[in-house]
C-alpha positions in Angstrom: 26.4 -147.9 93.3 25.3 -144.4 94.2 21.7 -143.1 93.8 20.6 -140.2 91.7 17.3 -138.3 91.5 16.5 -135.1 89.6 13.2 -133.2 89.1 11.8 -130.3 87.1 8.2 -129.3 87.6 5.7 -127.6 89.8 5.8 -129.7 93.0 7.7 -128.7 96.1 11.2 -129.6 95.2 12.8 -130.4 98.6 10.3 -133.0 99.9 10.3 -134.8 96.6 14.1 -135.0 96.5 14.4 -136.0 100.2 11.7 -138.7 99.7 13.5 -139.9 96.5 16.8 -140.2 98.2 15.3 -142.2 101.1 14.0 -144.7 98.6 17.5 -144.9 96.9 19.4 -145.5 100.1 19.8 -149.2 99.3 22.2 -148.0 96.5 24.4 -146.2 99.0 24.1 -144.3 102.3 27.5 -142.9 103.3 26.6 -139.3 102.6 24.2 -137.3 100.5 23.5 -133.9 99.0 21.2 -131.6 97.0 21.5 -128.8 94.5 18.4 -126.8 93.6 18.5 -124.2 90.9 16.5 -121.0 91.6 16.8 -118.7 88.6 20.6 -118.2 88.3 21.3 -119.3 91.9 22.3 -122.7 93.3 21.1 -123.7 96.8 23.3 -126.5 98.1 23.2 -128.9 101.1 25.7 -131.7 101.6 26.0 -134.0 104.6 27.8 -137.1 105.9 25.7 -140.1 107.0 22.1 -141.1 106.5 19.5 -138.9 105.0 17.6 -136.8 107.5 13.8 -137.1 107.7 13.6 -133.4 108.1 15.9 -131.1 106.2 14.4 -127.8 107.4 16.9 -125.5 105.6 16.3 -127.3 102.4 12.5 -127.1 102.7 12.6 -123.3 102.6 14.2 -123.3 99.2 12.2 -122.7 96.1 13.5 -123.6 92.7 12.7 -125.0 89.2 15.4 -127.7 88.8 16.8 -130.0 91.4 19.3 -132.9 91.5 20.3 -135.0 94.5 22.6 -137.9 95.3 23.1 -140.6 98.0 26.6 -142.0 98.0 28.4 -145.3 98.3 32.1 -144.2 98.6 34.7 -145.4 96.1 37.2 -142.6 95.8 37.5 -140.7 99.0 36.1 -141.2 102.5 32.4 -140.5 103.3 32.7 -136.9 104.2 30.7 -133.8 103.6 33.2 -132.4 101.1 33.4 -135.7 99.2 29.6 -136.0 99.0 27.8 -134.9 95.8 26.9 -132.7 94.1 30.3 -131.5 92.8 31.0 -128.2 91.1 33.3 -126.5 88.7 35.7 -123.7 89.9 33.1 -121.0 89.3 30.3 -123.0 90.9 28.2 -122.5 87.8 27.9 -126.2 86.9 26.7 -128.9 89.3 26.8 -132.6 88.7 25.8 -135.9 90.5 27.5 -139.1 89.4 27.1 -142.8 89.8 30.0 -144.9 88.5 33.8 -144.8 88.5 36.1 -142.7 86.3 39.1 -144.9 85.8 41.3 -142.1 84.3 40.4 -139.5 86.9 43.9 -139.1 88.2 45.3 -138.3 84.7 42.4 -135.9 84.0 42.9 -134.2 87.4 46.6 -133.6 86.7 45.8 -132.1 83.2 43.1 -129.8 84.7 45.4 -128.7 87.5 48.0 -127.6 85.0 45.2 -125.4 83.5 44.7 -123.8 87.0 41.6 -125.8 88.0 41.4 -126.1 91.8 39.9 -129.3 93.3 38.3 -129.5 96.7 37.4 -133.2 97.1 39.2 -136.6 96.9 36.6 -138.0 94.5 36.9 -139.1 90.9 33.6 -137.5 90.2 34.8 -133.9 90.6 36.8 -134.0 87.5 33.6 -134.3 85.4 32.4 -130.9 86.6 35.8 -129.3 85.8 35.9 -130.9 82.4 32.5 -129.6 81.5 33.6 -126.1 82.7 36.7 -126.4 80.4 34.5 -127.0 77.4 31.6 -124.8 78.3 30.9 -122.0 75.8 27.2 -121.1 75.7 26.1 -124.7 75.3 25.9 -127.2 78.2 25.1 -130.0 75.8 28.2 -129.5 73.7 30.4 -129.2 76.8 29.0 -132.4 78.2 29.6 -134.3 74.9 33.2 -133.2 74.8 33.7 -133.9 78.5 32.4 -137.5 78.4 34.5 -138.3 75.3 37.5 -138.0 77.6 36.1 -140.2 80.3 37.2 -143.9 80.8 35.0 -146.0 83.1 31.3 -145.9 83.8 28.9 -143.1 84.6 25.3 -142.0 85.0 25.2 -138.2 85.2 22.6 -135.5 86.0 23.9 -132.0 85.3 22.5 -128.5 85.8 24.1 -125.1 84.9 23.2 -121.6 86.2 23.0 -120.3 82.7 20.6 -122.9 81.3 17.0 -124.0 82.2 17.3 -127.7 82.0 18.7 -130.9 83.5 21.1 -132.9 81.2 21.3 -136.6 81.7 23.8 -139.0 80.1 25.0 -142.5 80.9 27.6 -145.1 80.0 27.5 -148.4 81.8 25.6 -147.2 84.9 21.8 -147.2 85.1 19.6 -144.1 84.5 15.9 -143.8 83.8 13.7 -140.9 82.9 10.2 -140.4 84.3 7.6 -138.8 82.1 4.9 -136.7 83.8 2.4 -133.9 83.0 4.2 -130.5 83.3 6.9 -132.3 85.2 9.7 -134.8 84.4 12.1 -136.9 86.4 15.5 -138.6 86.3 16.6 -141.4 88.6 19.0 -144.3 89.0 15.9 -146.6 88.9 12.1 -146.4 89.0 11.7 -146.9 92.8 11.9 -143.2 93.8 9.6 -141.9 91.0 7.0 -144.7 90.8 4.6 -142.8 93.1 4.6 -139.8 90.6 4.6 -141.6 87.3 4.6 -145.0 85.8 5.8 -143.8 82.4 9.5 -144.5 82.0 12.2 -144.0 79.4 15.3 -146.2 79.5 18.4 -144.3 78.3 21.0 -146.2 76.3 24.7 -145.5 76.6 25.9 -142.2 75.1 22.4 -140.9 74.6 21.9 -137.4 76.0 18.6 -136.3 77.4 17.6 -132.6 77.9 14.9 -132.5 80.6 12.6 -129.5 81.1 9.1 -129.1 82.6 7.6 -129.1 79.1 9.3 -132.3 77.9 12.3 -134.5 77.3 14.5 -134.3 74.2 16.9 -137.2 73.6 19.8 -137.3 71.1 22.0 -140.2 70.1 25.8 -140.0 70.1 25.7 -138.4 66.7 23.5 -135.5 67.9 20.3 -136.7 66.1 17.0 -136.3 67.9 15.5 -139.7 68.5 12.0 -141.0 69.6 12.2 -143.3 72.5 9.6 -145.8 73.5 7.9 -145.0 76.8 7.5 -148.1 79.0 4.7 -148.6 81.5 5.7 -149.9 85.0 3.3 -152.6 86.2 4.0 -152.7 89.9 2.8 -150.1 92.4 4.3 -148.0 95.1 3.0 -150.3 97.9 5.3 -153.1 96.7 8.2 -150.8 97.5 7.1 -150.0 101.0 7.5 -151.9 104.3 3.9 -151.9 105.3 3.4 -153.7 108.6 7.0 -155.1 108.7 9.9 -153.7 110.6 12.4 -154.1 107.8 12.2 -154.7 104.0 14.2 -157.9 104.4 11.6 -159.6 106.6 8.8 -158.4 104.3 10.6 -159.8 101.3 11.2 -163.1 103.1 7.5 -163.4 103.7 6.7 -162.4 100.1 8.3 -165.6 98.7 5.2 -167.8 98.4 3.7 -165.1 96.1 7.0 -164.5 94.3 7.2 -168.2 93.3 3.6 -168.0 92.0 4.7 -165.0 89.9 7.6 -166.8 88.4 5.4 -169.8 87.5 2.4 -167.8 86.3 1.6 -168.6 82.7 4.8 -170.7 82.3 3.4 -174.1 83.0 0.4 -175.4 81.0 -0.7 -179.0 80.4 2.7 -180.2 81.9 4.5 -178.1 79.3 7.0 -175.3 80.0 6.0 -172.1 78.2 9.0 -169.9 77.6 9.8 -167.7 74.6 13.5 -168.1 74.0 15.6 -167.6 70.9 17.7 -170.7 71.4 18.3 -173.7 69.2 19.4 -176.3 71.8 20.6 -178.7 69.1 23.5 -176.2 68.5 24.3 -175.6 72.2 27.3 -177.7 73.4 27.9 -176.0 76.7 26.2 -173.5 79.0 28.1 -170.9 81.0 26.3 -169.5 84.1 27.8 -166.2 85.3 26.8 -164.0 88.2 28.0 -162.4 91.5 27.1 -162.9 95.2 23.8 -164.5 95.9 23.1 -164.9 92.2 26.2 -166.9 91.9 24.9 -169.3 94.5 21.7 -169.7 92.5 23.9 -170.6 89.5 25.6 -173.3 91.4 22.2 -174.9 92.1 21.2 -174.5 88.5 24.3 -176.3 87.3 23.0 -179.5 88.9 19.5 -179.0 87.6 20.5 -178.2 84.0 23.0 -181.0 83.7 20.4 -183.5 85.1 17.4 -182.4 83.1 18.8 -180.9 79.9 21.9 -183.1 79.7 24.1 -180.1 78.7 27.5 -179.5 80.4 27.5 -176.4 82.6 30.2 -174.2 84.0 29.7 -171.6 86.7 31.9 -168.5 86.6 32.2 -165.4 88.9 31.2 -162.6 86.5 34.0 -160.4 88.1 36.6 -162.9 86.9 35.1 -164.1 83.7 36.5 -161.7 81.1 39.9 -161.3 82.7 41.0 -164.9 82.1 40.4 -164.7 78.3 37.7 -167.5 78.5 37.3 -170.0 75.8 33.9 -169.2 74.4 32.4 -170.2 71.0 29.3 -169.8 69.0 28.0 -173.1 70.3 28.0 -171.8 73.9 25.1 -170.3 75.7 26.0 -167.7 78.3 23.4 -167.2 81.0 23.7 -164.0 83.1 21.9 -163.9 86.4 21.3 -160.5 88.1 18.4 -159.2 90.3 19.0 -155.6 89.2 20.0 -156.3 85.7 22.6 -153.6 86.2 25.5 -155.5 87.9 28.6 -154.1 86.2 30.6 -157.3 86.4 27.8 -159.4 85.0 27.2 -156.9 82.2 30.9 -157.0 81.3 30.7 -160.9 81.2 27.8 -160.7 78.8 29.6 -158.4 76.5 32.7 -160.6 76.6 30.6 -163.7 75.7 28.8 -161.9 72.8 32.1 -160.6 71.5 33.3 -164.2 71.2 30.1 -165.4 69.5 28.1 -166.9 72.3 24.3 -166.7 72.5 23.2 -164.9 75.7 20.3 -165.3 78.1 19.4 -163.1 81.1 17.7 -164.2 84.3 16.7 -160.8 85.7 14.1 -159.1 87.9 14.1 -155.5 86.8 12.2 -154.9 83.5 14.0 -152.6 81.1 17.4 -153.0 82.9 20.6 -152.8 80.9 21.2 -156.6 80.9 17.6 -157.2 79.8 18.2 -155.0 76.7 21.6 -156.5 75.8 20.9 -160.3 75.9 19.4 -162.3 73.0 16.7 -163.8 75.2 15.5 -163.3 78.8 13.4 -164.7 81.6 12.0 -162.1 84.0 11.4 -163.0 87.6 8.5 -160.7 88.2 9.4 -160.6 91.9 8.6 -156.9 92.4 11.2 -154.5 93.9 13.7 -156.0 96.3 14.8 -153.2 98.5 16.6 -155.0 101.3 20.3 -155.0 100.5 20.6 -158.7 101.5 18.9 -160.6 98.7 16.2 -163.1 99.7 13.2 -163.4 97.3 15.5 -162.8 94.3 17.5 -165.9 95.2 14.5 -168.3 95.4 12.9 -166.8 92.3 16.2 -167.2 90.4 16.4 -170.9 91.3 12.8 -171.3 90.2 13.4 -169.5 86.9 16.6 -171.5 86.2 14.7 -174.8 87.0 12.0 -173.8 84.5 14.8 -173.2 81.9 16.3 -176.6 82.6 12.9 -178.3 82.0 12.3 -176.1 78.9 15.7 -177.2 77.5 14.7 -180.9 78.2 11.4 -180.4 76.5 13.1 -178.7 73.4 15.3 -181.8 73.2 12.2 -183.9 72.9 12.6 -185.6 76.3 9.7 -186.2 78.6 9.0 -184.2 81.8 7.6 -186.3 84.7 4.1 -184.9 85.6 4.9 -185.7 89.3 7.7 -183.1 89.1 5.4 -180.5 87.7 3.0 -181.3 90.5 5.7 -180.8 93.1 6.7 -177.4 91.5 3.1 -176.2 91.8 3.1 -177.1 95.6 6.2 -175.0 96.3 4.3 -171.8 97.4 2.4 -173.6 100.1 5.5 -175.4 101.3 7.3 -172.1 101.6 4.4 -170.9 103.7 4.8 -173.9 105.9 8.5 -173.1 106.3 7.6 -169.6 107.3 5.5 -171.1 110.1 8.6 -171.9 112.0 9.3 -168.2 112.6 8.8 -168.4 116.4 11.2 -171.4 116.8 13.8 -169.7 114.6 13.6 -166.5 116.6 14.2 -168.5 119.9 17.2 -170.2 118.4 18.5 -166.8 117.1 18.3 -165.5 120.7 20.6 -168.3 121.9 23.3 -167.6 119.3 23.1 -163.8 119.0 26.5 -163.3 120.6 28.3 -166.0 118.6 31.4 -164.8 116.8 31.6 -167.6 114.1 29.2 -170.0 112.3 29.8 -172.9 110.0 27.1 -174.0 107.5 27.1 -177.4 105.9 25.1 -179.0 103.0 25.6 -181.7 100.4 24.7 -181.9 96.7 22.2 -179.3 95.7 22.1 -177.9 99.3 25.8 -177.1 99.4 25.1 -173.7 97.7 22.3 -173.2 100.2 24.9 -173.5 102.9 27.0 -170.9 101.1 24.0 -168.6 100.9 23.1 -169.1 104.5 26.6 -168.1 105.5 26.6 -165.1 103.2 23.3 -163.8 104.7 24.7 -164.0 108.2 27.9 -162.2 107.2 26.1 -159.5 105.3 23.7 -158.3 107.9 25.0 -159.5 111.3 28.8 -159.0 110.7 29.3 -162.5 112.2 32.1 -164.5 110.5 30.5 -167.5 108.7 31.6 -170.0 106.2 29.7 -172.5 104.0 31.1 -175.9 103.1 30.2 -179.2 101.4 29.6 -181.3 104.5 32.0 -184.0 103.3 34.8 -181.4 103.1 34.6 -180.7 106.9 37.1 -183.4 107.8 39.6 -181.9 105.3 40.1 -178.8 107.4 37.1 -177.0 108.9 36.7 -179.6 111.6 39.7 -178.0 113.3 37.4 -175.1 114.2 34.8 -177.2 116.0 34.5 -176.6 119.7 31.7 -175.8 122.2 31.4 -172.2 121.1 31.1 -172.9 117.4 27.5 -173.3 116.1 27.3 -175.6 113.0 24.2 -175.3 110.8 23.4 -178.5 108.8 20.9 -178.7 105.9 19.8 -182.2 106.8 16.6 -182.8 104.7 15.9 -185.9 102.7 18.4 -186.6 100.0 20.4 -189.4 98.4 23.4 -188.5 100.7 21.3 -188.2 103.8 23.0 -191.0 105.7 26.4 -189.5 104.8 25.3 -186.1 106.2 24.2 -187.7 109.4 27.7 -189.1 109.8 29.0 -185.5 109.3 26.7 -184.3 112.1 27.9 -187.0 114.4 31.5 -186.0 113.7 30.7 -182.4 114.9 28.7 -183.7 117.9 31.6 -185.9 119.0 33.8 -182.8 119.2 31.3 -180.8 121.3 30.0 -178.6 118.6 26.5 -177.0 118.8 24.3 -178.3 116.0 21.4 -176.5 114.3 19.7 -178.6 111.7 17.2 -177.9 109.0 15.1 -181.2 108.9 12.0 -182.6 107.4 9.3 -182.6 110.1 8.7 -186.4 109.9 12.5 -187.1 110.3 13.7 -188.5 113.7 17.3 -189.3 112.9 18.7 -185.8 112.2 16.5 -184.4 114.9 17.9 -186.8 117.5 21.5 -185.9 116.9 20.9 -182.1 116.7 20.8 -179.6 119.6 18.2 -177.5 117.7 16.0 -178.7 114.8 14.0 -176.4 112.4 11.2 -178.1 110.5 10.6 -177.7 106.8 8.1 -179.7 104.6 9.5 -182.5 102.5 9.8 -182.0 98.7 11.8 -183.7 96.1 15.6 -183.1 96.5 15.8 -181.0 93.3 13.4 -178.5 94.7 14.6 -178.6 98.3 16.9 -175.6 98.1 14.0 -173.2 97.7 12.3 -174.6 100.8 15.5 -175.0 102.9 16.9 -171.5 102.5 13.9 -169.9 104.1 14.8 -170.8 107.8 18.4 -169.7 107.0 17.2 -166.3 105.9 15.0 -165.9 109.0 17.9 -167.0 111.3 20.2 -164.4 109.8 17.5 -161.7 110.0 16.6 -162.3 113.7 20.3 -162.5 114.8 21.0 -159.2 113.1 17.9 -157.5 114.4 18.6 -158.7 118.0 22.1 -157.3 117.7 20.5 -153.9 117.0 21.8 -153.6 113.5 20.3 -151.9 110.5 19.2 -155.0 108.6 18.2 -153.3 105.4 21.4 -151.2 105.2 24.4 -153.2 106.3 27.7 -151.4 106.5 29.8 -151.0 103.4 27.2 -152.7 101.2 24.9 -151.4 98.5 22.1 -153.3 96.7 23.0 -152.7 93.1 26.7 -153.1 92.4 27.1 -150.9 89.3 30.8 -150.4 89.5 33.7 -152.9 89.1 
């Protein structure tokens, strides 16, 4: 989950690398480092902690080639010595690495027997020593031999004192190349380089790129030079900046009306769903939804929607567990992988397991050109723009919307009618989200009352049970308050033991077929002295009357309510974390794109 950037060209090297790493901090921020090649000399700076705005020593350095790295620690604590770049014994080869080398310990022991001396605790350092072991006048050949011995995942940028290039290679972890005029770039994703170029090349696994100021040469695993398609990035740098907002998270919460419009744009016409998918629904007996974290919650919601509208049985699996239980998958199954980044290692592994067993695959992803988007048979892009806040917000609502469109498309393909009133309600969603955002002052005042709470419970029923899970996850992620989400009816089967005057309970109490049952659950908490925060429809009086605090949301049909109801939960988490003085966009121990298992 680390971030890599590299550059060769005529710009000032240090400011570009510093700026790039700042934009990659959502991938990791435990420590960071730089290596700039000036002729046959390396200038190196490595530090623990967040990236400094002003690295004065670095800014004095001139050089032709530079690589830099921001770290999310896997092997070894976040220390200066464990930060990247790493070097060989002679300090002639410098590497930055994103991924995990699973056989690092065996390789380290082999190299130590050959008198290699290691200075860090990381798995990454073995890569530099392996390249040194094989280096004889050709960095490219040494890299090819070295990576053939590696088990695990990696994205690598490598420079050598004796050669005027940056080498890039990947397996499993993301890496993109930026194409400029008399300059070229390498990065973990497009965010740090979009202000310099919109021309991007996506590397495939085992391809090796040789990057110089003059150009980029790419070879496949057999050593043959290949022509790669150059993609054009459509969004601009302003979408990746905070603008008037204090944090990316709050900016991205407020972007959601526009985000839903983007998901819908061009996909509904004359009450028909317009998707281009290579799927024969007559041959699909079962759908498997697989994802991690927030994306898994969107899958739980989609299960209800797909089974209702498409009448196809659906299973939801954690991607991290899917392939390890030897799942029963057949050619009549459709595996749908949901991932904001399109690079989530566990989700990618689940896709590969499904394909190996003959399933058709579909991706619900945000990042165009990501690994998952290239490996699935069909895909639905979210077009949400970059999501920089580590805690996902707009990706969640856009995933639900995209999965709902898929459910309706499947219904349509099976020659079943779609109620025009449903389409009309879908089109109203952006304005209803705007209305939910209008409760921001009330939510902020409620957050102030509960900022010092140690625990929260979240309750929902039906399609809003996963919303309760998501609300609890958001609070845990950014405020470090313990929170749990439950189906409201399950409260009396255990969680009710936790209820007392210090335990806030958040109920999603909007209109639904189980509304009266949920009111009974609220009353059960109230009878035990619990503090109740409810998400209610503004015309409702019943839930409001039995709640200590009520947050209004506009009424929509139950099947769309999750998209509207999650908005106040996102805002509540945000304000509590901000009032606690925490770094909302960079919560401890987390990274945005989980590209390691």
